[in-house]
C-alpha positions as CSV (number, residue, x, y, z in Angstrom):
1,M,63.8,-14.0,40.6
2,Q,67.4,-13.7,41.3
3,L,67.6,-11.2,44.9
4,F,70.5,-9.4,45.9
5,Y,71.2,-7.8,49.7
6,N,72.7,-4.7,50.4
7,P,72.1,-2.8,54.0
8,N,73.0,0.6,52.6
9,I,70.3,1.0,50.2
10,N,67.3,2.9,51.3
11,T,64.1,4.6,50.2
12,D,66.3,8.1,49.2
13,T,68.6,5.9,47.5
14,E,68.7,6.9,43.4
15,T,72.1,5.2,42.4
16,F,74.3,2.9,44.1
17,S,77.4,1.0,43.1
18,F,78.0,-2.7,43.9
19,D,81.1,-3.8,45.7
20,K,83.8,-5.5,43.5
21,E,83.1,-9.0,44.3
22,E,79.1,-8.3,44.1
23,S,79.9,-6.1,40.6
24,K,82.0,-9.4,39.1
25,H,79.2,-12.0,40.4
26,I,76.3,-9.6,38.4
27,I,78.3,-9.0,35.3
28,K,80.7,-12.0,34.8
29,V,78.2,-14.9,36.3
30,L,75.2,-13.5,35.7
31,R,76.2,-11.8,32.4
32,K,73.9,-8.8,33.2
33,K,74.3,-5.7,31.1
34,D,73.4,-2.1,30.7
35,G,69.5,-1.6,30.7
36,D,69.1,-4.9,32.6
37,T,66.9,-5.4,35.8
38,L,68.3,-6.3,39.4
39,F,66.1,-7.0,42.3
40,V,67.9,-5.8,45.8
41,T,66.6,-5.7,49.2
42,N,68.3,-3.9,52.5
43,G,67.3,-6.7,54.8
44,L,64.2,-4.2,56.6
45,G,61.6,-5.5,54.2
46,F,62.0,-3.3,51.3
47,L,62.3,-4.8,47.9
48,F,63.9,-2.2,45.2
49,K,63.9,-2.8,41.5
50,M,67.0,-1.5,39.9
51,E,68.3,-0.4,36.4
52,I,72.0,-1.5,35.5
53,T,73.2,2.0,34.2
54,L,77.0,0.8,34.1
55,A,78.0,-3.0,33.5
56,S,81.1,-2.8,35.2
57,D,82.6,-6.0,36.9
58,S,84.8,-4.0,39.2
59,K,81.8,-1.4,39.9
60,C,78.3,-2.1,38.7
61,T,76.2,0.9,38.8
62,A,72.2,0.7,38.9
63,K,69.8,3.6,39.4
64,V,66.4,2.7,41.6
65,V,63.2,2.5,39.5
66,S,60.8,1.7,42.2
67,S,60.7,0.6,45.7
68,E,58.0,-1.4,47.6
69,A,57.4,-2.1,51.4
70,S,56.5,-6.0,52.3
71,E,54.1,-6.4,54.8
72,K,55.7,-7.2,58.2
73,P,55.4,-10.7,59.7
74,K,52.4,-11.6,61.9
75,Y,55.0,-12.5,64.9
76,E,58.2,-12.3,65.8
77,L,60.2,-15.1,66.8
78,H,63.4,-15.5,68.5
79,L,65.5,-18.7,69.1
80,A,68.0,-18.9,71.7
81,V,70.0,-21.9,70.6
82,A,72.7,-23.9,72.2
83,P,75.4,-24.3,69.2
84,T,76.4,-27.8,68.3
85,K,79.7,-29.6,68.6
86,M,79.7,-30.1,64.8
87,N,79.7,-26.5,63.7
88,D,77.8,-27.5,60.2
89,R,74.7,-28.6,62.1
90,F,74.3,-25.2,63.6
91,E,75.1,-23.7,60.2
92,W,72.3,-26.1,58.5
93,F,69.8,-24.8,61.1
94,L,70.3,-21.0,60.4
95,E,70.0,-21.6,57.1
96,K,66.8,-23.5,57.4
97,A,65.3,-21.2,60.2
98,T,65.8,-18.0,57.9
99,E,64.2,-20.1,55.1
100,I,61.0,-20.6,57.4
101,G,61.2,-17.5,58.8
102,I,62.6,-16.4,62.0
103,T,63.3,-12.9,63.4
104,E,66.0,-13.0,65.7
105,I,68.6,-15.9,66.9
106,T,70.6,-16.0,70.3
107,P,73.5,-18.8,70.5
108,L,73.2,-19.7,73.8
109,I,76.1,-20.7,76.1
110,C,74.7,-23.5,78.5
111,D,76.1,-25.5,81.7
112,H,76.3,-28.6,79.0
113,S,77.5,-26.9,75.9
114,E,80.4,-28.5,74.1
115,R,81.1,-25.6,71.9
116,K,81.4,-22.2,73.8
117,Q,83.7,-20.3,71.3
118,I,81.7,-18.7,68.4
119,K,82.5,-17.0,65.8
120,T,79.5,-15.5,63.8
121,D,81.0,-13.8,60.5
122,R,80.4,-17.0,58.6
123,F,77.0,-17.4,60.5
124,D,76.1,-13.8,58.9
125,K,76.7,-14.8,55.5
126,I,74.7,-18.2,55.7
127,I,71.4,-16.1,57.0
128,Q,72.2,-13.7,54.1
129,S,72.4,-16.3,51.4
130,A,69.3,-18.2,52.9
131,M,67.3,-14.9,52.9
132,K,68.4,-14.3,49.3
133,Q,67.6,-18.4,48.0
134,S,63.9,-18.0,49.8
135,L,63.1,-14.4,48.8
136,H,62.8,-12.8,52.2
137,Y,62.8,-9.3,52.7
138,F,63.7,-9.3,56.5
139,L,66.9,-10.2,57.5
140,P,66.6,-12.2,60.8
141,K,68.8,-10.7,63.6
142,L,71.9,-12.7,64.6
143,N,73.1,-12.1,68.3
144,E,76.4,-12.3,69.8
145,P,76.8,-15.6,71.8
146,V,75.2,-15.1,75.5
147,A,75.4,-17.4,78.8
148,F,72.2,-18.6,79.9
149,K,72.1,-16.6,83.0
150,D,72.9,-13.6,81.6
151,F,70.3,-14.1,78.9
152,M,67.8,-14.8,81.8
153,K,68.6,-11.1,83.1
154,A,67.5,-9.6,79.8
155,R,63.7,-8.7,79.2
156,H,61.8,-11.1,76.6
157,D,58.3,-10.2,75.4
158,G,55.8,-12.4,74.3
159,L,55.5,-16.2,75.2
160,L,58.2,-17.5,76.8
161,C,59.3,-21.4,76.3
162,I,62.3,-23.7,77.3
163,A,62.3,-26.9,75.5
164,H,63.9,-29.5,77.4
165,C,64.2,-33.8,77.8
166,E,63.7,-33.9,81.6
167,E,60.9,-35.8,83.0
168,T,58.9,-33.2,84.4
169,D,55.9,-31.6,83.8
170,K,55.7,-29.9,80.5
171,K,53.4,-28.9,77.9
172,S,53.0,-29.8,74.2
173,L,54.5,-26.6,72.5
174,K,51.5,-27.1,69.9
175,D,49.0,-26.5,72.7
176,V,50.8,-23.4,73.8
177,L,50.9,-21.6,70.6
178,K,48.9,-19.0,69.3
179,P,48.7,-17.0,65.8
180,N,49.8,-13.6,66.1
181,E,52.0,-13.7,69.2
182,N,55.7,-12.9,70.0
183,L,57.4,-15.7,71.4
184,T,61.0,-17.2,72.5
185,I,61.9,-20.5,72.7
186,L,65.3,-22.2,74.3
187,I,66.6,-24.8,72.8
188,G,69.6,-26.5,74.9
189,P,72.7,-28.2,73.7
190,E,73.2,-32.3,73.1
191,G,73.5,-32.7,76.7
192,D,70.3,-30.8,77.2
193,F,69.7,-27.7,79.8
194,S,71.0,-28.4,83.3
195,A,68.3,-28.7,86.3
196,K,69.7,-25.4,87.6
197,E,69.0,-23.4,84.1
198,I,65.5,-25.2,84.0
199,Q,64.5,-24.3,87.2
200,M,66.1,-20.6,86.6
201,A,63.9,-20.3,83.3
202,I,60.8,-21.3,85.3
203,E,61.5,-18.8,88.0
204,N,61.6,-16.4,85.0
205,K,58.2,-17.2,83.5
206,Y,59.7,-19.6,80.8
207,I,56.9,-22.7,80.2
208,P,58.6,-26.0,80.1
209,V,57.5,-27.4,76.5
210,S,58.3,-30.7,74.8
211,L,58.5,-31.0,70.9
212,G,57.5,-34.7,70.5
213,H,57.7,-37.8,71.8
214,T,61.2,-38.3,70.4
215,R,64.6,-37.3,71.6
216,L,65.9,-34.8,68.9
217,R,69.3,-33.2,67.8
218,T,69.7,-30.0,69.1
219,E,69.3,-28.3,65.1
220,T,66.4,-30.7,64.5
221,A,64.6,-29.5,67.9
222,A,65.1,-25.8,66.8
223,I,63.7,-26.5,63.4
224,V,60.8,-28.2,64.8
225,A,59.9,-25.6,66.9
226,C,60.4,-22.7,64.2
227,H,58.2,-24.6,61.7
228,S,55.7,-25.1,64.2
229,V,55.2,-21.3,65.1
230,A,55.1,-20.6,61.1
231,F,52.5,-23.4,60.8
232,V,50.3,-21.7,63.4
233,N,50.9,-18.6,61.9
234,E,49.7,-19.6,58.1
């Protein structure tokens, strides 16, 4: 199934016209014509079945035939991850985490972060593409970058974990995870969280956790955490 995304479609929509870029893709690339079926999600859990009524490559128009609400995930996972020095590694994380299943992502600016200036426009497109490719109907929320200390000031519900590499008392992530539980996991930069940040997180009720016996890259650690949560909730 070819899945399209548009946040402007809702259950009250009867007909809808795609923008020029999407229309060109539908008509010129996919070679869709009048009467053909399209499947569209608004990223809020709805799947719309639509029928093309005007196969124009500049303004493809379709009518809503039916809509279906998918079941909400059993848990909400918020990963706050320090952006990597190489931008493509963070983009890889965004793509794979969206495919596996994630609710919210926050780029986290830390003491040891080598990249502190982030543009999220391209990140949004990567997440949307990964959602469509993996046939998810909920679009993960991508937040603007935030400093670690400011993230600590915000309220986050559910299980709170910080994954770090310091040789201190830590629990294995798999030992603290429970099914159907909302959680927030912090993943640090290439140089790890600073001792000050780790202590600040502990003071804010974050549980120090380990993701295994080997030292992982930031993006790998984030995917391991994401998949561990998905696995527990299968």
